[in-house]
N, CA, C and O of each residue as an XYZ file, in Angstrom:
492
protein
N      12.344     -2.049    -21.407
C      12.736     -1.274    -20.252
C      11.497     -1.015    -19.391
O      10.455     -0.638    -19.926
N      11.585     -1.208    -18.067
C      10.422     -1.007    -17.224
C      10.022      0.471    -17.189
O      10.862      1.370    -17.217
N       8.686      0.685    -17.125
C       8.225      2.063    -16.977
C       8.381      2.472    -15.520
O       8.361      1.632    -14.620
N       8.537      3.778    -15.300
C       8.780      4.247    -13.950
C       8.180      5.634    -13.796
O       8.345      6.487    -14.668
N       7.490      5.860    -12.697
C       6.942      7.164    -12.377
C       7.467      7.558    -11.013
O       7.490      6.740    -10.094
N       7.892      8.808    -10.874
C       8.383      9.305     -9.599
C       7.540     10.503     -9.202
O       7.592     11.547     -9.852
N       6.757     10.356     -8.129
C       5.918     11.443     -7.653
C       6.542     12.138     -6.456
O       5.873     12.927     -5.788
N       7.808     11.865     -6.169
C       8.440     12.403     -4.969
C       8.692     13.902     -5.050
O       8.955     14.529     -4.024
N       8.620     14.489     -6.229
C       8.839     15.922     -6.320
C       7.609     16.715     -5.885
O       7.689     17.929     -5.699
N       6.464     16.033     -5.721
C       5.249     16.681     -5.259
C       5.312     16.864     -3.749
O       5.955     16.076     -3.056
N       4.643     17.909     -3.226
C       4.620     18.067     -1.775
C       3.940     16.865     -1.138
O       3.085     16.269     -1.794
N       4.243     16.478      0.044
C       5.214     17.057      0.964
C       6.632     16.576      0.663
O       6.828     15.572     -0.022
N       7.603     17.302      1.180
C       9.003     16.986      0.898
C       9.535     15.810      1.718
O      10.603     15.284      1.407
N       8.816     15.391      2.751
C       9.289     14.317      3.619
C       8.847     12.931      3.151
O       9.089     11.934      3.832
N       8.200     12.875      1.990
C       7.700     11.591      1.518
C       7.549     11.619      0.004
O       7.525     12.683     -0.614
N       7.450     10.449     -0.571
C       7.234     10.341     -2.000
C       6.864      8.915     -2.353
O       6.749      8.050     -1.485
N       6.681      8.689     -3.625
C       6.350      7.349     -4.097
C       6.863      7.195     -5.524
O       6.790      8.117     -6.336
N       7.374      6.024     -5.797
C       7.785      5.668     -7.153
C       6.970      4.456     -7.578
O       6.647      3.594     -6.761
N       6.646      4.401     -8.851
C       5.995      3.216     -9.403
C       6.840      2.710    -10.558
O       7.527      3.473    -11.237
N       6.771      1.420    -10.757
C       7.495      0.821    -11.876
C       6.823     -0.503    -12.236
O       6.122     -1.103    -11.421
N       7.048     -0.936    -13.447
C       6.594     -2.249    -13.871
C       7.747     -3.220    -13.679
O       8.885     -2.922    -14.043
N       7.455     -4.373    -13.111
C       8.493     -5.371    -12.848
C       7.896     -6.763    -13.038
O       7.058     -7.201    -12.250
N       8.332     -7.449    -14.084
C       7.862     -8.811    -14.372
C       6.334     -8.897    -14.425
O       5.744     -9.824    -13.869
N       5.706     -7.946    -15.083
C       4.261     -7.971    -15.267
C       3.457     -7.427    -14.098
O       2.230     -7.358    -14.177
N       4.114     -7.041    -13.023
C       3.414     -6.465    -11.879
C       3.737     -4.976    -11.786
O       4.786     -4.524    -12.244
N       2.826     -4.233    -11.192
C       3.086     -2.826    -10.891
C       3.607     -2.751     -9.466
O       2.969     -3.250     -8.539
N       4.760     -2.130     -9.293
C       5.349     -1.966     -7.970
C       5.133     -0.521     -7.540
O       5.507      0.413     -8.251
N       4.531     -0.349     -6.379
C       4.320      0.968     -5.784
C       5.238      1.019     -4.571
O       5.086      0.236     -3.633
N       6.200      1.954     -4.594
C       7.231      2.012     -3.561
C       7.257      3.393     -2.892
O       7.958      4.296     -3.347
N       6.492      3.546     -1.815
C       6.552      4.815     -1.093
C       7.866      4.936     -0.322
O       8.517      3.935     -0.023
N       8.245      6.166     -0.006
C       9.423      6.384      0.833
C       9.104      7.497      1.824
O       8.263      8.359      1.569
N       9.789      7.457      2.947
C       9.570      8.471      3.978
C       8.372      8.122      4.834
O       8.205      6.977      5.255
N       7.537      9.123      5.088
C       6.405      8.967      5.992
C       5.099      8.791      5.228
O       4.804      9.544      4.301
N       4.320      7.785      5.629
C       2.982      7.589      5.080
C       2.013      8.069      6.154
O       1.761      7.379      7.142
N       1.476      9.273      5.936
C       0.531      9.859      6.880
C      -0.529     10.613      6.079
O      -0.558     10.529      4.851
N      -1.401     11.350      6.773
C      -2.475     12.032      6.052
C      -1.957     13.104      5.100
O      -2.652     13.458      4.147
N      -0.765     13.627      5.328
C      -0.193     14.601      4.416
C       0.367     13.991      3.149
O       0.335     14.614      2.087
N       0.878     12.784      3.252
C       1.522     12.153      2.096
C       0.671     11.079      1.418
O       0.965     10.692      0.287
N      -0.364     10.598      2.076
C      -1.188      9.523      1.503
C      -1.762      9.874      0.129
O      -1.865      8.982     -0.714
N      -2.140     11.127     -0.140
C      -2.648     11.431     -1.483
C      -1.676     11.051     -2.609
O      -2.107     10.752     -3.722
N      -0.381     11.062     -2.327
C       0.588     10.630     -3.332
C       0.376      9.164     -3.694
O       0.483      8.790     -4.862
N       0.077      8.335     -2.699
C      -0.157      6.910     -2.951
C      -1.408      6.704     -3.802
O      -1.403      5.911     -4.743
N      -2.478      7.421     -3.466
C      -3.710      7.289     -4.241
C      -3.499      7.760     -5.680
O      -4.008      7.148     -6.619
N      -2.751      8.846     -5.848
C      -2.458      9.339     -7.189
C      -1.638      8.323     -7.972
O      -1.890      8.093     -9.154
N      -0.657      7.715     -7.312
C       0.161      6.692     -7.973
C      -0.699      5.513     -8.412
O      -0.508      4.976     -9.503
N      -1.636      5.113     -7.573
C      -2.520      3.994     -7.936
C      -3.378      4.358     -9.147
O      -3.647      3.509     -9.996
N      -3.803      5.610     -9.226
C      -4.612      6.060    -10.351
C      -3.847      6.067    -11.665
O      -4.448      6.032    -12.739
N      -2.534      6.110    -11.583
C      -1.705      6.140    -12.791
C      -1.204      4.768    -13.222
O      -0.491      4.653    -14.219
N      -1.571      3.724    -12.478
C      -1.126      2.377    -12.848
C      -1.803      1.934    -14.130
O      -2.935      2.325    -14.418
N      -1.109      1.126    -14.883
C      -1.658      0.571    -16.111
C      -2.775     -0.407    -15.780
O      -2.647     -1.223    -14.867
N      -3.866     -0.319    -16.525
C      -5.023     -1.176    -16.279
C      -4.711     -2.642    -16.532
O      -5.368     -3.512    -15.960
N      -3.729     -2.938    -17.369
C      -3.434     -4.311    -17.714
C      -2.370     -4.966    -16.859
O      -1.769     -5.957    -17.275
N      -2.126     -4.435    -15.677
C      -1.063     -5.027    -14.858
C      -1.475     -6.399    -14.338
O      -2.662     -6.686    -14.186
N      -0.489     -7.238    -14.069
C      -0.748     -8.586    -13.586
C      -0.857     -8.661    -12.080
O      -1.060     -9.749    -11.541
N      -0.732     -7.564    -11.391
C      -0.813     -7.516     -9.942
C      -0.139     -6.259     -9.440
O       0.504     -5.534    -10.199
N      -0.294     -6.008     -8.148
C       0.295     -4.825     -7.533
C       1.107     -5.266     -6.325
O       0.643     -6.052     -5.499
N       2.322     -4.750     -6.237
C       3.189     -5.001     -5.091
C       3.423     -3.663     -4.393
O       3.894     -2.710     -5.013
N       3.095     -3.595     -3.112
C       3.403     -2.424     -2.307
C       4.705     -2.712     -1.582
O       4.750     -3.548     -0.679
N       5.764     -2.017     -1.980
C       7.090     -2.236     -1.403
C       7.335     -1.179     -0.326
O       7.533     -0.004     -0.636
N       7.320     -1.599      0.934
C       7.412     -0.694      2.085
C       8.849     -0.512      2.584
O       9.047      0.030      3.671
N       9.841     -0.944      1.830
C      11.234     -0.947      2.291
C      11.724      0.417      2.761
O      12.502      0.492      3.712
N      11.289      1.492      2.121
C      11.814      2.812      2.447
C      10.840      3.676      3.249
O      11.019      4.890      3.349
N       9.814      3.049      3.818
C       8.868      3.783      4.659
C       9.420      3.811      6.081
O       9.677      2.769      6.684
N       9.597      5.025      6.605
C      10.158      5.187      7.949
C       9.086      5.366      9.016
O       9.344      5.142     10.198
N       7.881      5.770      8.606
C       6.801      6.023      9.550
C       5.480      5.815      8.833
O       5.333      6.167      7.663
N       4.513      5.238      9.550
C       3.166      5.078      9.005
C       2.175      5.300     10.135
O       2.388      4.839     11.256
N       1.078      6.015      9.833
C       0.009      6.156     10.812
C      -1.266      5.550     10.234
O      -1.205      4.757      9.294
N      -2.400      5.913     10.782
C      -3.667      5.317     10.369
C      -3.979      5.583      8.894
O      -4.741      4.833      8.283
N      -3.405      6.632      8.317
C      -3.597      6.878      6.886
C      -3.067      5.702      6.062
O      -3.628      5.369      5.018
N      -1.998      5.083      6.529
C      -1.471      3.900      5.855
C      -2.429      2.726      5.929
O      -2.543      1.951      4.979
N      -3.120      2.591      7.057
C      -4.119      1.530      7.194
C      -5.278      1.759      6.231
O      -5.781      0.816      5.620
N      -5.698      3.007      6.099
C      -6.754      3.331      5.137
C      -6.300      2.999      3.717
O      -7.076      2.479      2.915
N      -5.050      3.299      3.416
C      -4.545      2.994      2.081
C      -4.520      1.481      1.837
O      -4.820      1.033      0.731
N      -4.172      0.703      2.842
C      -4.174     -0.755      2.683
C      -5.576     -1.271      2.366
O      -5.730     -2.182      1.552
N      -6.592     -0.701      2.996
C      -7.980     -1.088      2.678
C      -8.301     -0.716      1.235
O      -8.927     -1.490      0.511
N      -7.869      0.473      0.821
C      -8.073      0.896     -0.558
C      -7.372     -0.062     -1.521
O      -7.937     -0.445     -2.545
N      -6.148     -0.443     -1.189
C      -5.370     -1.342     -2.030
C      -6.064     -2.699     -2.172
O      -6.085     -3.283     -3.256
N      -6.625     -3.188     -1.083
C      -7.376     -4.443     -1.129
C      -8.585     -4.309     -2.058
O      -8.844     -5.191     -2.876
N      -9.318     -3.208     -1.929
C     -10.477     -2.979     -2.796
C     -10.050     -2.853     -4.259
O     -10.744     -3.337     -5.154
N      -8.915     -2.206     -4.501
C      -8.385     -2.077     -5.858
C      -8.156     -3.462     -6.466
O      -8.527     -3.713     -7.612
N      -7.548     -4.348     -5.694
C      -7.293     -5.700     -6.176
C      -8.568     -6.438     -6.530
O      -8.637     -7.119     -7.553
N      -9.583     -6.301     -5.678
C     -10.870     -6.956     -5.954
C     -11.523     -6.360     -7.196
O     -12.002     -7.090     -8.064
N     -11.538     -5.041     -7.276
C     -12.192     -4.362     -8.395
C     -11.527     -4.680     -9.729
O     -12.208     -4.885    -10.734
N     -10.200     -4.719     -9.736
C      -9.465     -4.957    -10.982
C      -9.099     -6.426    -11.187
O      -8.476     -6.792    -12.184
N      -9.495     -7.252    -10.231
C      -9.243     -8.697    -10.306
C      -7.762     -9.005    -10.506
O      -7.380     -9.785    -11.378
N      -6.933     -8.359     -9.662
C      -5.493     -8.601     -9.698
C      -5.012     -8.928     -8.291
O      -5.608     -8.514     -7.297
N      -3.939     -9.669     -8.234
C      -3.324     -9.990     -6.939
C      -2.664     -8.737     -6.379
O      -2.082     -7.939     -7.115
N      -2.764     -8.583     -5.081
C      -2.139     -7.473     -4.378
C      -1.331     -8.058     -3.232
O      -1.826     -8.895     -2.479
N      -0.087     -7.616     -3.102
C       0.727     -8.090     -1.979
C       1.624     -6.966     -1.487
O       1.870     -5.985     -2.189
N       2.101     -7.133     -0.270
C       3.011     -6.153      0.310
C       4.307     -6.864      0.687
O       4.313     -8.051      1.013
N       5.396     -6.116      0.635
C       6.709     -6.680      0.967
C       7.538     -5.655      1.738
O       7.259     -4.456      1.710
N       8.557     -6.153      2.423
C       9.616     -5.347      3.037
C       9.130     -4.368      4.110
O       9.480     -3.188      4.089
N       8.332     -4.865      5.034
C       7.827     -4.009      6.105
C       8.907     -3.743      7.142
O       9.564     -4.668      7.618
N       9.085     -2.483      7.485
C      10.001     -2.079      8.550
C       9.319     -2.187      9.911
O       8.129     -2.487     10.010
N      10.088     -1.940     10.934
C       9.619     -2.139     12.303
C       8.414     -1.253     12.666
O       7.404     -1.765     13.149
N       8.506      0.039     12.444
C       7.425      0.934     12.874
C       6.127      0.691     12.096
O       5.075      0.563     12.722
N       6.157      0.623     10.759
C       4.899      0.328     10.054
C       4.308     -1.031     10.445
O       3.089     -1.172     10.539
N       5.164     -2.023     10.672
C       4.662     -3.341     11.089
C       3.995     -3.243     12.463
O       3.003     -3.924     12.721
N       4.530     -2.411     13.330
C       3.951     -2.217     14.667
C       2.548     -1.615     14.554
O       1.654     -1.997     15.309
N       2.350     -0.688     13.630
C       1.025     -0.103     13.416
C       0.036     -1.198     13.011
O      -1.095     -1.221     13.498
N       0.452     -2.101     12.129
C      -0.418     -3.212     11.727
C      -0.750     -4.106     12.915
O      -1.895     -4.529     13.076
N       0.234     -4.391     13.735
C       0.034     -5.256     14.901
C      -0.946     -4.625     15.879
O      -1.874     -5.284     16.348
N      -0.740     -3.355     16.183
C      -1.629     -2.671     17.130
C      -3.042     -2.582     16.562
O      -4.011     -2.844     17.274
N      -3.168     -2.220     15.296
C      -4.488     -2.121     14.670
C      -5.192     -3.472     14.688
O      -6.388     -3.548     14.969
N      -4.463     -4.520     14.393
C      -5.058     -5.857     14.396
C      -5.521     -6.284     15.777
O      -6.533     -6.974     15.907
N      -4.795     -5.883     16.806
C      -5.185     -6.265     18.165
C      -6.401     -5.489     18.644
O      -7.041     -5.904     19.610
N      -6.741     -4.377     18.003
C      -7.899     -3.584     18.393
C      -9.177     -4.028     17.699
O     -10.271     -3.614     18.082
N      -9.042     -4.869     16.678
C     -10.212     -5.339     15.944
C     -10.864     -6.499     16.677
O     -10.177     -7.283     17.333
N     -12.194     -6.617     16.572
C     -12.845     -7.785     17.160
C     -12.388     -9.047     16.448
O     -11.990     -9.005     15.284
N     -12.448    -10.151     17.144
C     -12.043    -11.426     16.548
C     -12.969    -11.764     15.385
O     -14.179    -11.558     15.481
N     -12.416    -12.282     14.287
C     -13.263    -12.691     13.162
C     -14.069    -13.927     13.539
O     -13.707    -14.655     14.463
N     -15.161    -14.158     12.822
C     -15.945    -15.372     13.081
C     -15.084    -16.605     12.875
O     -14.129    -16.574     12.099
N     -15.414    -17.697     13.568
C     -14.656    -18.945     13.411
C     -14.641    -19.353     11.951
O     -15.651    -19.280     11.252
N     -13.465    -19.786     11.506
C     -13.315    -20.233     10.126
C     -12.897    -19.117      9.177
O     -12.477    -19.389      8.052
N     -13.006    -17.867      9.615
C     -12.578    -16.747      8.765
C     -11.214    -16.279      9.224
O     -10.964    -16.149     10.422
N     -10.347    -16.029      8.286
C      -9.022    -15.527      8.641
C      -9.078    -14.041      8.958
O     -10.043    -13.368      8.597
N      -8.085    -13.536      9.609
C      -8.020    -12.108      9.960
C      -8.122    -11.234      8.704
O      -8.781    -10.195      8.722
N      -7.466    -11.657      7.614
C      -7.487    -10.866      6.391
C      -8.909    -10.731      5.854
O      -9.313     -9.650      5.426
N      -9.665    -11.827      5.874
C     -11.042    -11.781      5.404
C     -11.857    -10.799      6.234
O     -12.717    -10.095      5.704
N     -11.586    -10.752      7.528
C     -12.312     -9.856      8.416
C     -11.955     -8.408      8.109
O     -12.833     -7.545      8.120
N     -10.711     -8.131      7.841
C     -10.289     -6.765      7.579
C     -10.849     -6.225      6.282
O     -11.092     -5.022      6.175
N     -11.060     -7.066      5.304
C     -11.500     -6.592      4.005
C     -13.014     -6.694      3.819
O     -13.533     -6.315      2.769
N     -13.707     -7.186      4.798
C     -15.164     -7.336      4.660
C     -15.866     -6.007      4.736
O     -17.092     -5.950      4.639
């Protein structure tokens, strides 16, 4: 049976996060708003992940709003993957959070030739 943690009972009431193991990966599934008030829930959830996971999936299906705190968390998630040598991926982006990524990406300087945007963001 997959393990599951639900941190949604912690403040704030407008957001939460669930974690579960699924086919050897840890799934982190926030819901509601990802902002500076709720982002600590995501960091806490990451701290509770099993060290032996085969990767991390951030499932954004139930996120209704994201601000720059979500962008900071994505950088943290990338660093987590490098530090723990596990694959990290995101799935199920809704319209508003995807728009934040698009706007943030358009504000960044162009990466050097031959480097992808992702490499530039995580450098």
